[in-house]
LODOLO-214280 format. One record per residue: chain; x, z, y of N, C-alpha, C, O in turn. Coordinates in nm, 4 decimals. Last residue first. Layout:
("A"; (X; Z; Y); (X; Z; Y); (X; Z; Y); (X; Z; Y))
...
//
This chain:
("A"; (-3.0598; 0.6026; 1.0166); (-3.1891; 0.6256; 0.9813); (-3.1906; 0.6779; 0.8303); (-3.2974; 0.7057; 0.7757))
("A"; (-2.8232; 0.6087; 1.1181); (-2.8946; 0.6828; 1.1479); (-3.0617; 0.7071; 1.1361); (-3.1454; 0.7757; 1.1949))
("A"; (-2.6524; 0.4475; 0.9163); (-2.6474; 0.6263; 0.9413); (-2.7268; 0.6783; 0.9859); (-2.7520; 0.7911; 0.9435))
("A"; (-2.7032; 0.2080; 0.9860); (-2.7767; 0.2559; 0.8981); (-2.7409; 0.4126; 0.8625); (-2.8076; 0.4805; 0.7844))
("A"; (-2.6278; 0.1769; 1.2707); (-2.7418; 0.1865; 1.2407); (-2.8022; 0.2132; 1.0944); (-2.9219; 0.2359; 1.0771))
("A"; (-2.3358; 0.2277; 1.2027); (-2.3694; 0.3187; 1.2899); (-2.5101; 0.3386; 1.2672); (-2.5539; 0.4519; 1.2467))
("A"; (-2.2981; -0.0339; 1.0651); (-2.2511; 0.0920; 0.9963); (-2.3546; 0.2403; 1.0536); (-2.4179; 0.3219; 0.9866))
("A"; (-2.3740; -0.1666; 1.2618); (-2.4314; -0.1799; 1.1147); (-2.4407; -0.0721; 1.0669); (-2.5413; -0.0113; 1.0300))
("A"; (-2.1180; -0.1523; 1.4357); (-2.2610; -0.1183; 1.4865); (-2.4013; -0.1369; 1.3503); (-2.5184; -0.1114; 1.3784))
("A"; (-1.8852; -0.1893; 1.2358); (-1.9446; -0.0639; 1.3028); (-2.0668; -0.0462; 1.3538); (-2.1302; 0.0566; 1.3303))
("A"; (-1.9698; -0.4684; 1.1948); (-1.9652; -0.4064; 1.0807); (-1.9876; -0.2612; 1.1344); (-2.0883; -0.2016; 1.0962))
("A"; (-1.9111; -0.5542; 1.4838); (-2.0715; -0.5804; 1.4026); (-2.0804; -0.5011; 1.3162); (-2.1846; -0.4355; 1.3175))
("A"; (-1.6645; -0.5232; 1.5134); (-1.7444; -0.4202; 1.5663); (-1.8347; -0.4227; 1.5505); (-1.8999; -0.3228; 1.5809))
("A"; (-1.5205; -0.6976; 1.2909); (-1.4991; -0.5368; 1.2595); (-1.6355; -0.4763; 1.3885); (-1.7034; -0.3821; 1.3477))
("A"; (-1.6452; -0.9106; 1.3950); (-1.6602; -0.8726; 1.3159); (-1.6821; -0.7236; 1.2753); (-1.7802; -0.6559; 1.2448))
("A"; (-1.4414; -0.9235; 1.6540); (-1.6145; -0.9429; 1.6727); (-1.6732; -0.8713; 1.5667); (-1.7471; -0.7774; 1.5966))
("A"; (-1.2129; -0.9385; 1.5840); (-1.2373; -0.8165; 1.6802); (-1.4129; -0.8053; 1.6337); (-1.4796; -0.7095; 1.5947))
("A"; (-1.2152; -1.1861; 1.4206); (-1.2053; -1.0726; 1.3133); (-1.2363; -0.9455; 1.4231); (-1.2835; -0.8451; 1.3698))
("A"; (-1.2051; -1.2998; 1.6574); (-1.3605; -1.3467; 1.5440); (-1.3375; -1.1876; 1.4730); (-1.4203; -1.0965; 1.4730))
("A"; (-0.9727; -1.2588; 1.7846); (-1.0764; -1.2318; 1.8336); (-1.2167; -1.2497; 1.7503); (-1.3242; -1.2082; 1.7936))
("A"; (-0.7920; -1.3607; 1.5989); (-0.8227; -1.2223; 1.6068); (-0.9325; -1.1735; 1.6474); (-0.9948; -1.0816; 1.5944))
("A"; (-0.8674; -1.6227; 1.6058); (-0.8729; -1.5798; 1.4802); (-0.9039; -1.4299; 1.4788); (-0.9879; -1.3724; 1.4095))
("A"; (-0.7710; -1.6848; 1.8333); (-0.9253; -1.6980; 1.8420); (-0.9369; -1.6067; 1.7329); (-1.0105; -1.5095; 1.7497))
("A"; (-0.5157; -1.6367; 1.8151); (-0.5550; -1.5644; 1.9012); (-0.7276; -1.5649; 1.8750); (-0.7987; -1.4661; 1.8933))
("A"; (-0.4269; -1.8500; 1.6193); (-0.4116; -1.7008; 1.5945); (-0.4838; -1.6040; 1.6718); (-0.5177; -1.4976; 1.6199))
("A"; (-0.4438; -2.0402; 1.7976); (-0.5342; -2.0180; 1.6965); (-0.5257; -1.9171; 1.6562); (-0.6349; -1.8613; 1.6461))
("A"; (-0.2931; -1.9917; 2.0150); (-0.4044; -1.9825; 2.0293); (-0.4807; -2.0082; 1.9381); (-0.6001; -2.0068; 1.9678))
("A"; (0.0042; -1.8100; 2.0082); (-0.0538; -1.9549; 1.9324); (-0.2139; -1.9349; 1.9196); (-0.2603; -1.8700; 1.8259))
("A"; (0.1073; -1.5576; 2.1146); (0.1390; -1.7163; 2.1919); (0.0638; -1.8417; 2.1338); (0.0584; -1.9507; 2.1907))
("A"; (0.0235; -1.2471; 2.1278); (0.0349; -1.3631; 2.0710); (0.0584; -1.4853; 2.1737); (0.0260; -1.4905; 2.2924))
("A"; (-0.0100; -0.9968; 2.2498); (0.1527; -1.0344; 2.2241); (0.1004; -1.1350; 2.1714); (0.1963; -1.1346; 2.0943))
("A"; (-0.2838; -0.9953; 2.3090); (-0.1963; -0.9873; 2.4292); (-0.0615; -1.0508; 2.4244); (-0.0030; -1.1178; 2.5096))
("A"; (-0.3906; -0.9515; 2.0242); (-0.3919; -1.0665; 2.0910); (-0.3280; -1.0947; 2.2213); (-0.3140; -1.2131; 2.2518))
("A"; (-0.2650; -0.7041; 1.9789); (-0.2009; -0.7987; 1.9273); (-0.2434; -0.9319; 2.0095); (-0.1591; -1.0091; 2.0552))
("A"; (-0.4843; -0.5531; 2.1654); (-0.3395; -0.5246; 2.1890); (-0.2613; -0.6441; 2.1243); (-0.1841; -0.6987; 2.2032))
("A"; (-0.7041; -0.6067; 2.0372); (-0.7036; -0.6930; 2.1479); (-0.5798; -0.6410; 2.2154); (-0.5630; -0.6833; 2.3298))
("A"; (-0.6123; -0.4810; 1.7921); (-0.6746; -0.6220; 1.8088); (-0.6787; -0.6735; 1.8954); (-0.6627; -0.7954; 1.8880))
("A"; (-0.6109; -0.2083; 1.8680); (-0.5676; -0.2367; 1.8355); (-0.5358; -0.3851; 1.8080); (-0.4152; -0.4090; 1.8013))
("A"; (-0.7539; -0.0277; 2.0956); (-0.8144; -0.1076; 2.0330); (-0.6974; -0.2261; 2.0006); (-0.6819; -0.3208; 2.0777))
("A"; (-0.6044; 0.2304; 2.1314); (-0.7108; 0.2278; 2.1466); (-0.8011; 0.0898; 2.0459); (-0.8836; 0.1069; 1.9562))
("A"; (-0.2830; 0.3223; 1.9750); (-0.3565; 0.2189; 2.0581); (-0.5103; 0.2175; 2.0218); (-0.5462; 0.2058; 1.9046))
("A"; (-0.1712; 0.6366; 2.1035); (-0.2443; 0.5470; 2.0196); (-0.2990; 0.4433; 2.0514); (-0.3696; 0.4443; 2.1522))
("A"; (0.1212; 0.7052; 2.2547); (0.0265; 0.7041; 2.2325); (-0.0669; 0.6221; 2.1805); (-0.0465; 0.5059; 2.2157))
("A"; (0.3692; 0.9325; 2.0808); (0.3099; 0.7722; 2.1340); (0.1563; 0.7763; 2.1585); (0.0799; 0.8432; 2.0890))
("A"; (0.4721; 1.2415; 2.2107); (0.3899; 1.1707; 2.1227); (0.3298; 1.0336; 2.1652); (0.2562; 1.0198; 2.2629))
("A"; (0.7140; 1.3618; 2.3119); (0.6232; 1.2701; 2.3746); (0.5620; 1.1901; 2.2588); (0.6072; 1.0813; 2.2232))
("A"; (0.9218; 1.4915; 2.1602); (0.8236; 1.5737; 2.2898); (0.7315; 1.5082; 2.3205); (0.6373; 1.5731; 2.3660))
("A"; (0.8601; 1.4746; 1.8103); (0.9495; 1.4247; 1.9135); (0.8602; 1.4886; 2.0260); (0.7477; 1.5322; 2.0015))
("A"; (1.0142; 1.6828; 1.5713); (0.8630; 1.6432; 1.6690); (0.9213; 1.6002; 1.7860); (1.0067; 1.6590; 1.8524))
("A"; (1.2310; 1.8461; 1.4662); (1.2239; 1.6967; 1.4531); (1.0822; 1.6213; 1.5076); (1.0578; 1.5046; 1.4772))
("A"; (1.1761; 2.0709; 1.5166); (1.3250; 2.0058; 1.5715); (1.2599; 1.8731; 1.5851); (1.2404; 1.8082; 1.6879))
("A"; (0.9544; 2.1355; 1.4126); (0.9824; 2.1584; 1.5551); (1.0764; 2.1213; 1.6436); (1.0845; 2.1239; 1.7664))
("A"; (1.0154; 2.1234; 1.1460); (0.9203; 2.0047; 1.2050); (0.9524; 2.0290; 1.3497); (0.9802; 1.9267; 1.4123))
("A"; (1.2073; 2.3656; 1.1068); (1.2167; 2.1690; 1.0795); (1.1559; 2.1124; 1.1887); (1.2061; 2.0664; 1.2912))
("A"; (1.0987; 2.6091; 1.3928); (1.1319; 2.5193; 1.2092); (1.1906; 2.4094; 1.2064); (1.2268; 2.3548; 1.3107))
("A"; (1.3493; 2.7508; 1.5635); (1.2758; 2.6538; 1.5362); (1.2464; 2.6246; 1.3829); (1.3236; 2.6174; 1.2873))
("A"; (1.6331; 2.8557; 1.6207); (1.5254; 2.9347; 1.5767); (1.4108; 2.8911; 1.6145); (1.3469; 2.9611; 1.6930))
("A"; (1.8959; 2.7436; 1.6272); (1.8471; 2.7828; 1.7494); (1.7062; 2.8407; 1.7306); (1.6548; 2.8785; 1.8360))
("A"; (1.9750; 2.7624; 1.3246); (2.0439; 2.8224; 1.4494); (1.9921; 2.8437; 1.5955); (2.0303; 2.9341; 1.6698))
("A"; (1.7783; 2.6631; 1.2321); (1.8068; 2.7705; 1.2096); (1.8851; 2.8349; 1.3029); (1.8633; 2.9456; 1.3521))
("A"; (1.8072; 2.3958; 1.2805); (1.6586; 2.4302; 1.2741); (1.6751; 2.5908; 1.3255); (1.6149; 2.6404; 1.4207))
("A"; (2.0834; 2.3087; 1.1774); (2.0481; 2.3313; 1.3361); (1.9041; 2.4114; 1.3460); (1.8998; 2.4977; 1.4336))
("A"; (2.0351; 2.3245; 0.9051); (2.0790; 2.4132; 0.9959); (2.0738; 2.4569; 1.1531); (2.0659; 2.5611; 1.2181))
("A"; (1.8294; 2.1435; 0.8870); (1.7789; 2.2704; 0.8547); (1.8667; 2.3605; 0.9546); (1.8259; 2.4355; 1.0433))
("A"; (2.0011; 1.9190; 0.9654); (1.8777; 1.9294; 1.0258); (1.8705; 2.0846; 1.0494); (1.8890; 2.1468; 1.1540))
("A"; (2.2249; 1.9155; 0.7649); (2.2354; 1.9241; 0.8642); (2.0985; 1.9581; 0.9910); (2.1216; 2.0206; 1.0946))
("A"; (2.0208; 1.8788; 0.5627); (2.0818; 1.9737; 0.5422); (2.1138; 2.0270; 0.6669); (2.0719; 2.1361; 0.7054))
("A"; (1.9275; 1.6066; 0.6226); (1.8538; 1.6811; 0.6201); (1.8872; 1.8264; 0.6054); (1.7969; 1.9061; 0.6307))
("A"; (2.1364; 1.4361; 0.8443); (2.1221; 1.4464; 0.7155); (1.9831; 1.5747; 0.6965); (1.9593; 1.6290; 0.8044))
("A"; (2.1776; 1.2642; 1.0930); (2.2402; 1.3585; 1.0814); (2.1465; 1.3853; 0.9512); (2.0415; 1.3265; 0.9774))
("A"; (2.4082; 1.0137; 1.2770); (2.2995; 1.0352; 1.1775); (2.3046; 1.1211; 1.1041); (2.4002; 1.1204; 1.0266))
("A"; (2.5084; 1.0907; 1.6132); (2.5394; 1.0797; 1.4871); (2.4014; 1.1005; 1.3752); (2.3134; 1.1853; 1.3903))
("A"; (2.4545; 1.0563; 1.8447); (2.5562; 0.9392; 1.7976); (2.6057; 0.9277; 1.6485); (2.6756; 0.8488; 1.5848))
("A"; (2.3357; 1.2423; 2.0451); (2.2465; 1.1549; 1.9436); (2.3224; 1.0160; 1.8843); (2.2725; 0.9037; 1.8774))
("A"; (2.4822; 1.3945; 2.1395); (2.4536; 1.2777; 2.2193); (2.4128; 1.2165; 2.1265); (2.4641; 1.1050; 2.1178))
("A"; (2.4941; 1.5600; 1.9979); (2.4326; 1.6389; 2.0798); (2.4211; 1.5214; 2.1400); (2.3280; 1.5279; 2.2202))
("A"; (2.6378; 1.4735; 1.7480); (2.5148; 1.4978; 1.7360); (2.4479; 1.5256; 1.8519); (2.3260; 1.5221; 1.8356))
("A"; (2.8647; 1.4040; 1.8712); (2.8111; 1.3294; 1.8312); (2.6797; 1.3545; 1.7830); (2.6036; 1.2581; 1.7748))
("A"; (2.9720; 1.6940; 1.8835); (2.9338; 1.6138; 2.0543); (2.8740; 1.4497; 1.9806); (2.8361; 1.3738; 2.0699))
("A"; (2.9895; 1.7923; 1.6440); (2.8692; 1.8191; 1.7451); (2.8604; 1.7617; 1.8584); (2.7621; 1.7694; 1.9321))
("A"; (3.2518; 1.6333; 1.5901); (3.1113; 1.5869; 1.5023); (2.9753; 1.6687; 1.5748); (2.8647; 1.6157; 1.5645))
("A"; (3.4132; 1.7598; 1.7117); (3.3753; 1.5508; 1.7717); (3.2318; 1.5564; 1.7063); (3.1283; 1.5049; 1.7486))
("A"; (3.4522; 2.0154; 1.6424); (3.3506; 1.9913; 1.7643); (3.3107; 1.8362; 1.7968); (3.2216; 1.7940; 1.8706))
("A"; (3.3145; 2.0099; 1.3041); (3.4583; 1.9625; 1.3949); (3.3347; 1.9918; 1.5084); (3.2119; 1.9951; 1.4997))
("A"; (3.1667; 2.2570; 1.1199); (3.1669; 2.1386; 1.1777); (3.2758; 2.1461; 1.2734); (3.3243; 2.2498; 1.3185))
("A"; (2.9921; 2.5028; 1.0678); (3.0849; 2.4726; 1.0021); (3.1188; 2.3029; 1.0124); (3.0958; 2.2306; 0.9154))
("A"; (2.8209; 2.6287; 1.2305); (2.7543; 2.4785; 1.1910); (2.8845; 2.4445; 1.0327); (2.8607; 2.3818; 0.9295))
("A"; (2.9040; 2.7602; 1.4112); (2.8237; 2.7999; 1.3312); (2.7681; 2.7208; 1.2146); (2.6868; 2.7543; 1.1284))
("A"; (3.1093; 2.5642; 1.5167); (3.1562; 2.6752; 1.4331); (3.0352; 2.7363; 1.3355); (3.0520; 2.7588; 1.2157))
("A"; (2.9634; 2.4178; 1.6696); (3.0397; 2.3833; 1.5515); (3.0638; 2.5032; 1.4558); (3.0334; 2.5154; 1.3372))
("A"; (2.8811; 2.6223; 1.8634); (2.7646; 2.5714; 1.7750); (2.8443; 2.5038; 1.6675); (2.7985; 2.5268; 1.5556))
("A"; (3.0724; 2.6533; 1.9883); (3.0180; 2.7948; 1.9394); (2.9465; 2.7527; 1.8156); (2.9424; 2.8087; 1.7061))
("A"; (3.1480; 2.4089; 2.1252); (3.2525; 2.4713; 2.0030); (3.1461; 2.5866; 1.9501); (3.1579; 2.5962; 1.8280))
("A"; (2.9156; 2.3963; 2.2849); (2.9241; 2.3064; 2.1644); (3.0244; 2.3869; 2.0571); (2.9950; 2.4197; 1.9422))
("A"; (2.8219; 2.7140; 2.3834); (2.9528; 2.5860; 2.4360); (2.8898; 2.5248; 2.2746); (2.8379; 2.5887; 2.1830))
("A"; (2.5714; 2.9166; 2.5661); (2.6476; 2.8760; 2.4770); (2.7448; 2.7125; 2.4717); (2.7274; 2.6198; 2.5509))
("A"; (2.3385; 2.9812; 2.7384); (2.5015; 3.0024; 2.7786); (2.6035; 2.9452; 2.6874); (2.7175; 2.9262; 2.7298))
("A"; (2.0985; 2.9318; 2.6623); (2.1641; 3.0523; 2.5697); (2.3193; 3.0826; 2.6534); (2.3929; 3.1794; 2.6346))
("A"; (2.0566; 2.7074; 2.7737); (1.9253; 2.8276; 2.7796); (2.0023; 2.9376; 2.7531); (1.9800; 3.0414; 2.8154))
("A"; (2.2477; 2.5331; 2.6512); (2.2378; 2.5439; 2.8042); (2.1357; 2.6430; 2.8480); (2.1299; 2.6623; 2.9694))
("A"; (2.1850; 2.4978; 2.4157); (2.2837; 2.5651; 2.4448); (2.3142; 2.6376; 2.5782); (2.3721; 2.7422; 2.6075))
("A"; (1.9174; 2.3969; 2.4425); (1.9464; 2.5271; 2.3929); (2.0748; 2.5980; 2.3814); (2.0885; 2.7162; 2.3498))
("A"; (1.9656; 2.1439; 2.5084); (1.8952; 2.2301; 2.5718); (1.9424; 2.3721; 2.5329); (2.0050; 2.4443; 2.6105))
("A"; (2.1194; 2.0598; 2.3198); (2.1766; 2.0541; 2.4206); (2.1140; 2.1637; 2.5388); (2.1726; 2.2344; 2.6208))
("A"; (1.9166; 2.0625; 2.1134); (2.0261; 2.1061; 2.0752); (2.1243; 2.1445; 2.2318); (2.1885; 2.2490; 2.2421))
("A"; (1.7893; 1.8604; 2.2200); (1.7200; 1.9755; 2.1893); (1.8104; 2.0733; 2.1762); (1.7838; 2.1802; 2.2311))
("A"; (1.9004; 1.6350; 2.2424); (1.8941; 1.6717; 2.3196); (1.8301; 1.8192; 2.3489); (1.8209; 1.8776; 2.4568))
("A"; (1.9412; 1.5990; 1.9249); (2.0431; 1.6147; 2.0218); (1.9961; 1.6938; 2.1536); (2.0439; 1.8050; 2.1760))
("A"; (1.6854; 1.5525; 1.9074); (1.7320; 1.6538; 1.8340); (1.8695; 1.6976; 1.9185); (1.8921; 1.8094; 1.9648))
("A"; (1.6687; 1.2720; 2.0347); (1.5791; 1.3855; 2.0450); (1.6588; 1.5041; 1.9877); (1.7086; 1.5584; 2.0863))
("A"; (1.8821; 1.1237; 1.8841); (1.9062; 1.1473; 2.0368); (1.7741; 1.2609; 2.1082); (1.7894; 1.3184; 2.2159))
("A"; (1.7647; 1.1174; 1.6471); (1.9082; 1.2068; 1.6638); (1.9523; 1.1911; 1.7758); (2.0649; 1.2363; 1.7968))
("A"; (1.5289; 0.9912; 1.6480); (1.5193; 1.0822; 1.6284); (1.6309; 1.2238; 1.6596); (1.6147; 1.3440; 1.6805))
("A"; (1.5792; 0.7318; 1.9332); (1.5792; 0.7779; 1.8689); (1.5461; 0.9456; 1.7866); (1.5375; 1.0349; 1.8709))
("A"; (1.3355; 0.7025; 2.2044); (1.4556; 0.7692; 2.1750); (1.4684; 0.7660; 2.0164); (1.3648; 0.7987; 1.9586))
("A"; (1.2130; 0.4275; 2.3269); (1.1818; 0.5054; 2.2741); (1.3207; 0.5851; 2.2242); (1.4179; 0.5117; 2.2066))
//
């Protein structure tokens, strides 16, 4: 998974390409050197909130849109079963399987109680 800085760099690079602008142009608007701008575009610089705000303003998006990942990570539907697959210790696996069983029983009981 890409870092937030790499994702922002990709968005800046995409904007530059769509606008036919250069990193030098963007660096000047940001008030930074071309070298620092290159690091931002390549996701190699940890940028602060002031820089993020400036970048968002220049490319015409909100800070939220700028920092939001392109791909939202898939939510694990069955976290306990996912964890069981990652474990090597058999006792821990059995404990998680029991916990999963208890949780399912609690959910079923709650559903029954709410239906009445």
